[in-house]
C-alpha positions as CSV (number, residue, x, y, z in Angstrom):
1,X,2.7,-13.0,-1.0
2,X,5.3,-14.7,-3.3
3,X,7.0,-16.3,-0.3
4,X,3.8,-17.7,1.0
5,X,2.8,-19.2,-2.4
6,X,6.3,-20.6,-2.8
7,X,6.0,-22.2,0.7
8,X,2.6,-23.7,-0.1
9,X,4.0,-25.1,-3.4
10,X,7.0,-26.7,-1.7
11,X,4.7,-28.3,1.0
12,X,2.5,-29.7,-1.8
13,X,5.5,-31.2,-3.6
14,X,6.9,-32.7,-0.4
15,X,3.5,-34.1,0.5
16,X,3.1,-35.8,-2.8
17,X,6.8,-37.0,-3.1
18,X,7.3,-38.3,0.4
19,X,5.5,-41.6,0.1
20,X,7.3,-42.4,-3.2
21,X,10.7,-41.5,-1.6
22,X,10.0,-43.6,1.5
23,X,9.0,-46.5,-0.6
24,X,12.2,-46.3,-2.6
25,X,14.3,-46.7,0.6
26,X,12.1,-49.5,1.9
27,X,10.7,-47.6,4.9
28,X,7.6,-49.1,6.5
29,X,5.9,-47.6,9.5
30,X,4.6,-51.1,10.3
31,X,8.1,-52.5,10.4
32,X,9.3,-49.5,12.5
33,X,6.6,-50.1,15.1
34,X,7.1,-53.9,15.5
35,X,10.0,-56.0,16.6
36,X,12.0,-56.9,19.7
37,X,13.1,-53.3,20.5
38,X,9.5,-52.0,20.7
39,X,8.0,-51.6,24.2
40,X,4.2,-51.9,24.5
41,X,3.5,-50.6,28.0
C-alpha cells in the first residue's frame, strides 16, 4: 500500500510540475506540430 501511495504522489507531482518545466525550456506543442518538416497527409 505504501508503494501505491508513493506512486500516486509522484504522478501528481509530475503532472503539476511538467507544464512549468516545459515552459522553462521553451517547449511548445504548437511549434513542434508546425514547420517545414511536418507532413500533413
